[in-house]
C-alpha positions in Angstrom: -40.8 -28.8 -58.0 -38.3 -28.2 -55.1 -39.2 -30.8 -52.5 -38.9 -29.2 -49.0 -36.1 -30.7 -46.6 -36.3 -33.1 -43.7 -35.1 -30.2 -41.1 -37.6 -27.5 -42.7 -40.6 -30.1 -42.5 -40.6 -32.4 -39.9 -42.3 -35.4 -40.3 -42.5 -37.8 -37.5 -42.3 -42.1 -37.5 -46.0 -42.3 -38.0 -46.1 -40.1 -40.8 -47.5 -37.2 -38.6 -46.2 -33.5 -38.6 -43.9 -33.3 -35.8 -45.2 -30.7 -33.3 -49.1 -31.4 -33.7 -48.5 -35.3 -34.2 -51.4 -35.0 -37.1 -51.4 -36.7 -40.3 -53.3 -34.4 -43.4 -56.3 -36.7 -43.2 -56.5 -36.4 -39.9 -57.4 -33.0 -40.1 -60.7 -30.9 -40.9 -61.3 -28.2 -42.7 -62.8 -26.5 -39.7 -60.7 -25.7 -36.7 -61.1 -24.5 -33.3 -58.1 -23.4 -32.1 -57.8 -22.7 -28.2 -54.8 -21.8 -25.8 -55.5 -24.6 -23.1 -55.1 -28.2 -23.7 -57.8 -29.1 -20.9 -60.1 -26.8 -23.5 -60.4 -29.1 -26.0 -62.1 -32.0 -24.3 -65.0 -29.1 -23.2 -65.2 -28.4 -26.9 -65.5 -31.9 -28.1 -67.3 -33.0 -25.8 -70.3 -30.8 -27.4 -69.3 -33.3 -30.4 -71.7 -35.7 -31.6 -68.9 -38.0 -32.7 -65.0 -37.9 -32.2 -63.1 -39.7 -34.5 -59.6 -38.9 -33.4 -57.4 -38.3 -30.6 -53.7 -36.8 -31.0 -50.9 -35.2 -28.9 -48.2 -34.4 -28.6 -46.5 -31.8 -25.9 -48.9 -28.9 -25.3 -50.4 -29.9 -28.7 -53.8 -31.7 -28.4 -56.3 -32.4 -31.0 -59.9 -34.1 -31.1 -61.3 -34.4 -34.6 -64.9 -35.3 -34.9 -68.5 -33.9 -36.1 -71.7 -32.4 -35.0 -74.2 -33.6 -37.5 -72.1 -33.9 -40.9 -69.7 -31.3 -40.0 -66.5 -32.2 -39.2 -64.6 -30.3 -36.7 -60.6 -30.4 -35.3 -60.0 -28.5 -31.9 -56.6 -28.1 -31.1 -54.6 -26.6 -28.5 -51.7 -24.1 -29.4 -50.0 -23.2 -25.7 -50.0 -19.3 -24.5 -48.4 -16.8 -27.1 -47.5 -16.0 -30.7 -44.6 -18.2 -30.8 -47.0 -21.0 -30.4 -49.4 -19.7 -32.7 -46.1 -19.5 -35.7 -46.2 -23.5 -34.8 -49.6 -24.2 -35.0 -50.5 -22.4 -38.6 -47.5 -23.0 -40.2 -48.1 -26.9 -39.4 -52.1 -26.8 -39.8 -51.0 -25.0 -43.4 -48.6 -27.9 -43.8 -51.2 -30.6 -43.1 -53.2 -28.9 -45.8 -51.3 -28.0 -48.7 -47.9 -30.2 -48.6 -47.8 -34.2 -50.5 -45.6 -35.4 -47.4 -44.9 -38.1 -49.8 -42.9 -36.0 -52.0 -42.2 -32.8 -49.4 -43.7 -30.7 -52.2 -46.7 -27.9 -52.4 -49.6 -29.1 -54.1 -51.4 -27.7 -57.1 -54.3 -26.9 -55.5 -54.3 -25.4 -51.8 -57.0 -26.4 -49.8 -58.6 -23.3 -47.4 -59.3 -23.7 -43.9 -61.4 -22.3 -41.8 -59.5 -21.5 -38.7 -62.0 -20.1 -35.3 -60.2 -19.0 -31.8 -62.2 -19.5 -28.6 -60.2 -18.1 -26.3 -59.8 -15.7 -23.0 -59.2 -12.0 -22.7 -58.8 -8.5 -21.2 -61.4 -5.9 -22.2 -60.5 -2.2 -22.7 -63.8 -0.6 -22.5 -65.8 0.0 -19.7 -69.0 -0.8 -21.6 -67.4 -4.4 -22.4 -68.0 -5.8 -19.3 -66.7 -9.5 -17.6 -68.3 -12.5 -18.8 -69.6 -10.9 -22.6 -68.1 -12.1 -25.8 -66.3 -10.1 -28.4 -65.5 -11.2 -32.3 -62.4 -9.4 -33.5 -62.2 -6.8 -36.6 -58.7 -7.3 -36.6 -55.8 -8.4 -34.8 -52.8 -5.7 -33.9 -50.1 -7.6 -32.6 -47.0 -5.6 -30.7 -45.3 -8.6 -30.4 -42.8 -9.3 -33.5 -44.0 -12.2 -35.1 -45.6 -11.2 -38.2 -42.2 -8.8 -38.8 -40.4 -12.3 -39.7 -42.7 -12.5 -42.9 -43.3 -11.0 -46.0 -46.9 -8.8 -44.8 -49.2 -7.6 -47.5 -51.9 -4.9 -46.3 -54.8 -3.2 -47.3 -55.4 0.8 -46.9 -57.5 0.6 -43.9 -55.4 -2.0 -42.3 -52.4 0.3 -42.7 -54.2 3.8 -41.7 -55.0 2.1 -38.7 -51.5 0.8 -38.0 -50.0 4.2 -38.7 -52.6 5.7 -36.4 -52.3 3.3 -33.7 -48.0 3.9 -34.0 -48.8 8.1 -33.6 -51.2 7.5 -30.3 -49.3 5.3 -28.5 -45.1 5.9 -29.6 -45.1 2.0 -29.7 -42.7 1.1 -31.9 -39.2 3.1 -30.7 -38.5 0.9 -28.2 -40.1 -2.3 -29.5 -41.3 -4.3 -32.4 -43.2 -2.1 -35.1 -46.9 -3.2 -34.3 -48.5 -4.9 -37.4 -52.4 -5.7 -38.5 -54.4 -7.7 -40.3 -58.2 -8.7 -40.6 -60.4 -11.2 -39.9 -62.2 -12.6 -42.3 -65.5 -11.2 -43.5 -67.0 -15.0 -44.5 -67.0 -16.0 -41.0 -66.7 -12.3 -39.2 -70.4 -11.9 -40.2 -71.8 -15.0 -38.8 -70.6 -14.2 -35.7 -72.4 -10.5 -34.6 -75.7 -10.9 -32.7 -74.5 -11.1 -28.6 -70.7 -10.7 -29.7 -68.8 -6.8 -29.6 -66.9 -6.4 -32.2 -63.5 -4.5 -31.7 -60.1 -4.6 -32.6 -58.2 -7.3 -30.8 -54.6 -5.9 -29.4 -52.3 -9.3 -29.5 -49.3 -9.0 -26.8 -46.3 -10.9 -26.4 -46.7 -11.2 -22.7 -49.4 -11.1 -19.5 -47.3 -8.8 -17.4 -45.2 -5.9 -18.1 -46.9 -6.0 -22.2 -50.3 -5.9 -20.8 -49.3 -3.0 -18.7 -49.6 -4.8 -15.3 -47.1 -3.6 -12.4 -45.7 -6.4 -9.5 -41.8 -5.3 -9.0 -40.8 -4.1 -12.6 -40.7 -0.7 -13.9 -42.7 -0.5 -17.4 -41.6 1.4 -20.8 -45.3 1.9 -21.2 -47.0 2.5 -17.7 -49.8 3.8 -19.6 -50.3 1.7 -22.2 -54.0 0.6 -20.9 -55.0 4.2 -21.2 -53.5 4.7 -24.7 -55.1 1.5 -26.6 -58.7 2.4 -24.6 -58.7 5.9 -25.9 -57.5 5.0 -29.3 -59.8 5.7 -31.8 -59.5 5.1 -36.0 -62.9 6.3 -37.4 -65.8 3.6 -36.2 -62.7 1.4 -35.2 -61.4 0.9 -31.3 -59.8 -1.6 -29.3 -61.8 -3.9 -27.7 -60.1 -6.1 -25.8 -56.3 -7.8 -25.8 -54.5 -11.0 -25.1 -51.7 -13.2 -26.9 -52.8 -14.7 -30.1 -55.5 -13.3 -32.1 -52.9 -11.1 -34.1 -50.5 -14.5 -35.5 -53.3 -16.4 -36.3 -55.2 -13.1 -38.5 -51.7 -12.5 -39.8 -50.3 -15.7 -40.7 -53.8 -16.9 -41.6 -54.4 -14.2 -44.3 -50.7 -14.8 -45.7 -51.4 -18.5 -45.9 -55.0 -18.0 -47.3 -56.8 -19.3 -44.9 -60.4 -17.3 -42.9 -59.7 -16.9 -39.6 -61.3 -15.6 -36.5 -60.4 -15.0 -33.2 -63.6 -15.0 -30.4 -63.0 -14.2 -27.0 -64.7 -14.4 -23.4 -63.7 -11.1 -21.4 -62.8 -12.6 -18.1 -61.0 -9.4 -16.8 -62.2 -5.8 -17.4 -58.7 -3.8 -17.3 -61.1 -0.2 -16.9 -63.6 -1.4 -14.4 -61.0 -3.5 -12.3 -63.2 -6.4 -12.5 -62.3 -10.3 -13.0 -65.0 -12.9 -13.7 -66.6 -14.4 -10.9 -66.7 -17.6 -12.6 -64.3 -17.5 -15.9 -65.2 -21.4 -16.6 -68.9 -20.3 -16.9 -68.2 -18.0 -19.2 -66.0 -20.0 -21.7 -68.8 -23.0 -21.7 -71.1 -19.7 -22.9 -68.9 -19.3 -25.2 -67.9 -22.3 -26.8 -71.7 -23.5 -26.7 -72.9 -20.4 -28.3 -69.7 -20.5 -31.0 -70.4 -24.2 -31.8 -74.5 -23.4 -32.4 -72.8 -21.3 -35.3 -69.9 -23.2 -36.6 -71.6 -26.2 -37.3 -74.2 -24.4 -39.3 -71.8 -22.5 -42.0 
């Protein structure tokens, strides 16, 4: 089997993958990703035991246990570009033999669950509520660098979205991937369900106007009014589609959970976003520890 070159798979002096600074044996099969590095300890404080802490740049990892369930929580930083690093390195830790630099003959499937924040695009999804994303729909271009595979429903939603918003003519072609049904089914009660749109920025790409004019000034209204059958867009943020798209291509099970801190339709913002995130962490960890 062909060896992966040192320039393509970078392993540091302690035998850990470059950006995450994690060795294969230091990674659990169940992984929680958070954007904010300070949120890692807000998750791991609920662990019964922390076995290891690893850090490099904005990437912080704590691995530990809730009961007998081994979990790693990893900060990704903001944006699809960081998700490209994290998902590829998680997969490498799981499925590449670092001693031979070859792909393992038996592949390991990870459970990857994002716990983050986002803005609601529906009036009936208020601030401080939770969303479990049925799909990640990306307008960020990342997955267009990979060979994609879509089912018929995903392709139909993608085409309906392009026709509705006209996004694609002046920027990248939107892409879409679904949540893992094996995870999604556990996160229904207490969670709004919907499509999450992932944007490559916080201001213009999410329709915020400060001093610069926008290419798509009606973006928020277009996203809010989009429908395909029973599907609608519930929220938008900056990571979900990249996690879903890469995770699906690598055959991992992925789910994105969001605390809503802003409602872009009602023009409201959470009075205590940290409290909402803490509530999401506690509720979701109870479920994660049991599956």
